[in-house]
C-alpha positions as CSV (number, residue, x, y, z in Angstrom):
1,M,-4.3,107.9,-126.5
2,T,-7.4,109.8,-124.8
3,M,-10.6,108.9,-126.2
4,N,-13.0,111.2,-126.2
5,V,-16.4,110.2,-124.7
6,P,-18.7,113.3,-124.5
7,D,-20.8,114.5,-121.3
8,L,-19.1,111.6,-119.3
9,A,-18.7,111.7,-115.3
10,I,-16.4,109.2,-113.8
11,I,-17.0,108.1,-110.4
12,V,-14.1,105.8,-108.4
13,L,-14.9,103.8,-105.5
14,A,-12.4,103.6,-103.2
15,A,-13.4,104.0,-99.4
16,G,-13.0,100.3,-98.9
17,K,-11.1,100.6,-95.3
18,G,-8.4,98.2,-96.9
19,T,-7.6,96.5,-93.6
20,R,-5.8,93.2,-95.3
21,M,-3.0,95.5,-96.6
22,R,-1.7,95.9,-92.5
23,S,-0.7,99.3,-93.4
24,A,-1.3,102.9,-92.2
25,L,-1.0,104.0,-96.0
26,P,-4.6,103.8,-97.7
27,K,-5.1,100.9,-99.3
28,V,-5.4,102.6,-102.9
29,L,-2.0,104.5,-102.7
30,H,0.2,101.4,-102.5
31,R,2.1,101.5,-105.8
32,L,2.9,99.2,-108.3
33,C,5.1,99.5,-111.8
34,G,5.5,103.0,-110.2
35,R,2.2,104.5,-109.8
36,S,-0.5,104.1,-107.1
37,M,-3.4,101.2,-107.7
38,L,-5.7,104.4,-107.8
39,G,-3.0,106.3,-110.0
40,H,-3.6,103.1,-112.4
41,V,-7.7,103.9,-112.5
42,L,-7.3,107.6,-112.9
43,A,-5.1,107.4,-115.9
44,V,-8.0,105.3,-117.1
45,A,-10.3,108.1,-116.2
46,D,-8.3,110.4,-118.0
47,A,-7.7,108.5,-121.0
48,L,-11.5,108.7,-121.8
49,A,-11.3,113.0,-120.9
50,P,-14.8,113.2,-118.9
51,A,-16.1,116.2,-118.1
52,Y,-14.8,115.5,-114.3
53,T,-13.8,112.7,-112.4
54,A,-15.0,111.9,-108.4
55,I,-13.6,109.8,-105.9
56,V,-15.4,108.6,-103.1
57,L,-13.0,107.7,-100.0
58,A,-13.1,107.3,-96.2
59,P,-13.3,110.3,-94.0
60,D,-10.1,109.7,-92.7
61,T,-8.4,108.5,-95.9
62,L,-10.2,111.4,-98.0
63,E,-7.4,114.3,-97.1
64,P,-4.3,111.9,-97.9
65,V,-5.6,110.9,-101.2
66,R,-6.8,114.7,-101.9
67,A,-3.3,115.7,-101.0
68,H,-1.3,112.9,-103.5
69,F,-3.3,114.0,-106.5
70,G,-4.5,118.0,-106.1
71,P,-7.5,119.6,-107.4
72,R,-7.7,117.7,-110.7
73,Y,-10.5,115.2,-109.2
74,V,-13.8,115.7,-107.1
75,Y,-13.7,113.8,-103.8
76,A,-16.3,112.8,-101.6
77,A,-16.7,111.1,-98.4
78,Q,-18.4,108.4,-97.5
79,P,-19.3,108.3,-93.9
80,E,-20.8,104.9,-93.3
81,Q,-19.8,101.8,-95.3
82,L,-23.2,101.1,-96.8
83,G,-22.7,99.2,-100.0
84,T,-21.9,100.2,-103.2
85,G,-25.0,102.2,-104.4
86,H,-24.9,104.2,-100.8
87,A,-21.4,105.2,-102.2
88,V,-22.2,106.2,-105.8
89,L,-25.0,108.6,-103.9
90,A,-22.9,110.0,-101.8
91,A,-20.4,111.3,-104.5
92,Q,-23.5,113.3,-106.1
93,P,-23.5,116.6,-103.9
94,A,-19.8,117.1,-104.7
95,L,-20.4,116.8,-108.5
96,P,-20.1,120.0,-110.7
97,R,-23.2,119.4,-113.0
98,A,-25.6,116.9,-114.3
99,S,-24.1,114.4,-117.3
100,D,-25.2,112.5,-119.8
101,D,-23.3,109.1,-118.7
102,V,-21.4,107.9,-115.4
103,L,-19.3,105.4,-115.2
104,V,-18.7,103.7,-112.4
105,L,-14.9,102.1,-111.5
106,Y,-12.8,101.1,-108.4
107,G,-9.7,102.2,-106.8
108,D,-8.3,98.8,-106.7
109,T,-8.7,98.0,-110.2
110,P,-5.4,98.8,-111.6
111,L,-5.3,96.2,-115.0
112,L,-8.4,97.6,-116.5
113,R,-7.5,99.2,-119.7
114,P,-9.0,102.3,-121.0
115,A,-10.4,100.5,-124.3
116,T,-12.7,98.5,-122.3
117,A,-13.8,101.1,-120.3
118,R,-14.8,102.9,-123.3
119,A,-16.9,99.8,-124.9
120,V,-18.6,99.3,-122.1
121,I,-19.6,102.9,-122.1
122,G,-20.4,102.7,-126.4
123,L,-22.5,99.2,-125.7
124,R,-25.2,101.0,-122.9
125,R,-25.4,103.5,-125.5
126,S,-25.7,101.8,-128.8
127,S,-28.2,99.6,-127.2
128,G,-30.2,102.1,-125.5
129,A,-29.9,100.3,-122.3
130,L,-29.9,102.0,-119.2
131,V,-26.9,100.2,-117.5
132,G,-24.2,98.8,-119.1
133,I,-22.0,95.7,-117.4
134,M,-18.6,94.9,-118.1
135,S,-18.2,91.2,-117.9
136,M,-15.9,88.7,-117.0
137,H,-15.9,84.9,-117.4
138,E,-14.6,83.4,-114.2
139,P,-15.0,79.7,-113.6
140,P,-17.3,78.8,-110.4
141,P,-16.1,78.6,-107.6
142,T,-15.7,83.1,-107.7
143,A,-17.0,85.3,-104.7
144,Y,-18.2,88.0,-107.8
145,G,-21.6,88.4,-108.1
146,R,-22.9,86.5,-111.2
147,I,-24.6,87.9,-114.6
148,V,-27.9,86.1,-114.9
149,R,-29.9,85.9,-118.0
150,D,-32.9,84.5,-119.8
151,E,-33.7,82.0,-121.9
152,L,-33.0,84.9,-125.0
153,G,-29.6,86.0,-123.8
154,Q,-30.8,89.2,-121.9
155,V,-29.3,90.2,-118.9
156,I,-32.2,90.4,-116.1
157,A,-29.8,90.6,-112.9
158,I,-26.9,91.1,-111.1
159,V,-26.5,88.0,-108.1
160,E,-24.0,88.7,-105.2
161,A,-22.6,85.6,-104.3
162,R,-23.4,85.4,-101.3
163,N,-27.2,85.6,-102.2
164,A,-26.6,82.7,-105.1
165,T,-28.8,79.8,-105.2
166,P,-27.0,76.8,-106.5
167,E,-28.1,77.0,-109.9
168,Q,-26.9,80.8,-110.1
169,A,-23.5,79.9,-108.2
170,A,-22.9,77.7,-110.9
171,L,-22.9,80.6,-113.5
172,S,-19.7,81.5,-115.5
173,E,-20.5,84.7,-116.0
174,C,-19.8,87.6,-113.2
175,N,-20.0,91.4,-112.6
176,S,-16.5,92.7,-112.6
177,G,-18.0,95.5,-110.8
178,V,-17.6,98.1,-113.9
179,M,-20.6,99.7,-114.8
180,A,-22.3,102.6,-117.3
181,F,-25.6,104.4,-116.5
182,D,-27.8,106.8,-118.3
183,A,-27.6,109.6,-115.6
184,A,-30.7,110.6,-115.9
185,W,-32.1,107.4,-114.9
186,L,-29.2,106.5,-112.6
187,W,-29.9,108.7,-110.0
188,P,-33.4,108.9,-109.0
189,A,-32.9,104.9,-109.3
190,L,-30.4,105.1,-106.5
191,G,-33.4,106.5,-103.9
192,R,-35.7,103.3,-105.1
193,L,-32.8,100.5,-103.9
194,A,-34.0,98.7,-101.1
195,P,-31.2,97.8,-98.5
196,N,-30.2,94.1,-98.9
197,P,-32.0,92.2,-96.2
198,L,-28.4,90.1,-94.6
199,N,-26.3,93.6,-93.7
200,G,-28.1,96.6,-94.8
201,E,-25.9,97.5,-97.8
202,Y,-27.5,99.1,-100.7
203,Y,-25.9,97.4,-103.8
204,L,-25.1,99.1,-107.0
205,T,-25.6,95.7,-108.7
206,D,-29.2,95.8,-108.3
207,L,-29.9,98.3,-110.3
208,A,-29.4,95.6,-113.3
209,A,-33.0,94.0,-112.2
210,L,-34.5,97.4,-111.1
211,A,-33.9,98.8,-114.4
212,V,-35.0,95.1,-116.3
213,A,-38.0,95.2,-113.9
214,E,-39.2,99.1,-114.7
215,H,-38.5,99.3,-118.3
216,G,-38.1,95.2,-119.6
217,P,-35.8,93.1,-121.3
218,G,-32.5,95.3,-123.0
219,A,-32.7,97.5,-120.2
220,A,-29.6,96.0,-119.0
221,V,-26.2,94.7,-121.1
222,A,-23.2,93.2,-120.8
223,L,-20.2,93.2,-122.2
224,P,-17.8,90.0,-121.8
225,A,-13.9,91.1,-120.9
226,D,-11.5,89.8,-123.5
227,D,-9.0,89.4,-120.2
228,A,-10.7,88.7,-117.0
229,R,-7.8,90.1,-114.8
230,E,-9.0,93.7,-115.7
231,A,-11.2,93.2,-113.1
232,W,-8.9,92.4,-110.6
233,G,-9.5,94.0,-107.2
234,I,-6.5,94.5,-105.3
235,N,-7.3,93.2,-101.0
236,D,-3.4,92.3,-100.2
237,R,-0.2,92.1,-100.5
238,A,-0.3,89.0,-102.6
239,Q,-2.8,90.8,-104.7
240,L,-0.5,93.3,-105.3
241,A,2.4,91.5,-106.3
242,E,0.3,89.4,-108.9
243,A,-1.2,92.3,-110.3
244,E,2.4,94.1,-110.9
245,A,3.4,91.2,-112.4
246,V,0.9,90.9,-115.3
247,L,1.3,94.9,-115.5
248,R,4.8,94.6,-116.0
249,G,4.5,92.2,-118.6
250,R,2.3,94.7,-120.1
251,V,4.9,97.5,-119.8
252,L,7.9,95.1,-121.6
253,A,5.9,93.7,-124.4
254,E,4.8,97.4,-125.2
255,L,8.3,98.3,-125.1
256,M,9.4,95.1,-126.7
257,H,6.9,95.3,-129.8
258,A,8.7,99.2,-129.6
259,G,12.3,98.1,-131.1
260,V,13.6,97.7,-127.3
261,S,15.6,94.4,-126.9
262,V,14.7,93.2,-123.5
263,I,16.7,90.4,-122.7
264,D,15.8,88.5,-119.7
265,P,11.9,90.0,-118.6
266,A,11.6,88.3,-115.8
267,T,14.8,90.0,-113.5
268,T,13.7,93.3,-115.6
269,Y,11.6,95.9,-113.8
270,I,10.4,99.0,-115.6
271,D,7.4,101.3,-114.4
272,T,4.8,102.8,-116.5
273,G,5.4,106.2,-117.6
274,V,9.2,105.4,-118.7
275,T,10.3,105.9,-122.2
276,V,12.9,103.9,-124.0
277,G,14.1,104.5,-127.3
278,Y,14.5,102.1,-130.3
279,D,17.5,99.9,-130.9
280,T,18.3,100.1,-126.9
281,T,19.0,96.8,-124.9
282,I,18.0,96.1,-121.6
283,W,20.3,93.8,-120.2
284,P,19.1,91.5,-116.5
285,G,18.8,92.9,-113.7
286,T,18.1,96.1,-114.7
287,L,15.4,99.0,-112.8
288,L,14.1,102.0,-114.6
289,R,11.8,104.0,-112.5
290,G,9.8,107.2,-111.7
291,A,10.1,109.6,-114.8
292,T,13.1,108.2,-116.5
293,Q,13.7,108.6,-120.1
294,V,16.4,106.3,-122.1
295,G,17.4,107.1,-125.6
296,V,17.6,105.5,-128.8
297,G,20.8,103.1,-129.3
298,C,21.7,102.5,-125.8
299,Q,22.9,99.6,-124.0
300,I,21.5,99.3,-120.2
301,G,22.2,97.0,-117.6
302,P,22.8,94.2,-116.6
303,H,22.5,94.9,-112.5
304,T,21.4,98.9,-113.1
305,T,19.2,100.9,-111.4
306,I,18.2,104.4,-113.0
307,D,15.7,106.3,-111.0
308,D,14.6,110.3,-112.5
309,S,16.9,110.3,-115.0
310,T,17.5,110.9,-118.3
311,I,19.7,109.1,-120.8
312,G,21.5,110.2,-124.2
313,D,21.5,108.2,-126.8
314,G,24.0,105.7,-127.7
315,S,25.2,105.6,-123.8
316,C,26.3,102.8,-122.4
317,V,25.2,102.2,-118.2
318,R,26.3,99.0,-116.9
319,Y,26.9,97.8,-113.0
320,A,25.3,101.2,-112.1
321,L,23.2,103.4,-109.7
322,V,22.0,106.9,-111.3
323,E,19.7,108.7,-109.7
324,R,18.1,112.2,-110.6
325,A,20.9,113.0,-113.7
326,H,20.9,114.0,-117.2
327,I,23.4,111.7,-119.0
328,A,24.6,113.2,-122.3
329,P,24.5,111.5,-125.8
330,S,27.5,108.8,-126.2
331,T,27.8,108.4,-122.3
332,S,29.6,105.6,-120.8
333,I,29.1,104.7,-116.7
334,G,30.7,102.0,-115.1
335,P,31.2,99.6,-114.2
336,F,30.2,99.9,-109.9
337,E,29.3,103.9,-110.4
338,Y,26.8,106.0,-108.4
339,V,25.7,109.1,-110.0
340,R,23.3,111.6,-109.1
341,Q,21.6,115.2,-109.4
342,S,24.2,116.1,-112.0
343,G,24.6,115.9,-115.6
344,L,27.5,114.2,-117.8
């Protein structure tokens, strides 16, 4: 569902090298549930109906990513990896016009939900804060930056884990990376960031303390996410598999709530974007992929793979492979059939 946020610019940071994926493919183009991890993040951006979305990339991944997603988005290169603050600033020359709000997302966080991102923007606006943060509660130790609050519970800073004191490291409220800003304040404030003395990088998270220092308590606010997994960043293939399992569970839960029977969720794999009609039963060992559409009252599986195909109402497909085919209503396929690029 589209949830319009007027005059919003979204900047997606995706310039990381992704070396732990050990792949020639850019990290953010690795897929889970049939869509690239960056594609999942862009789906969140699209659901907010922003004025535009800009993607910040390393120079060597900009063209492959642009070729994948096309001209719908704005693309910017970060020539040197000098931190998240520098990455956001690198996007500014590519932006088509000014906006009232800027939302910063990360290209390797495919579990983020649109409603959560919208809530962070809404909190920043309603509170009058300059900085809105999506936080989460993670028991220490954790590599995430810590949200530091004063004695009244007001956010005063985000401290990166490597810079945290023992007292700060013991805090459980962490920064997810999702941040919303008052755009008129953000752009000049980025120029006032100081490089981190440990590595020379410019941290976007330092803007929380800067806002409080310049405008007092209440200039930064944080909204804890209901599900900390929304902030999971993907760095390697093991984490990709973990995130895909979570996303697959969401897909199956939505289908079951819509009237689809899934006999064994543990052995059923359905891509994001696949549609299945009510009163359809999905049997174990079934894969539904790509742009597949399954009608009402079907029996699918067991041990069936359907790619980019349409299955008519009341059909039965079992022990079969179906690729790029249109299956008419009330058709029976299988066992042990291969159907492709045809209509039955």
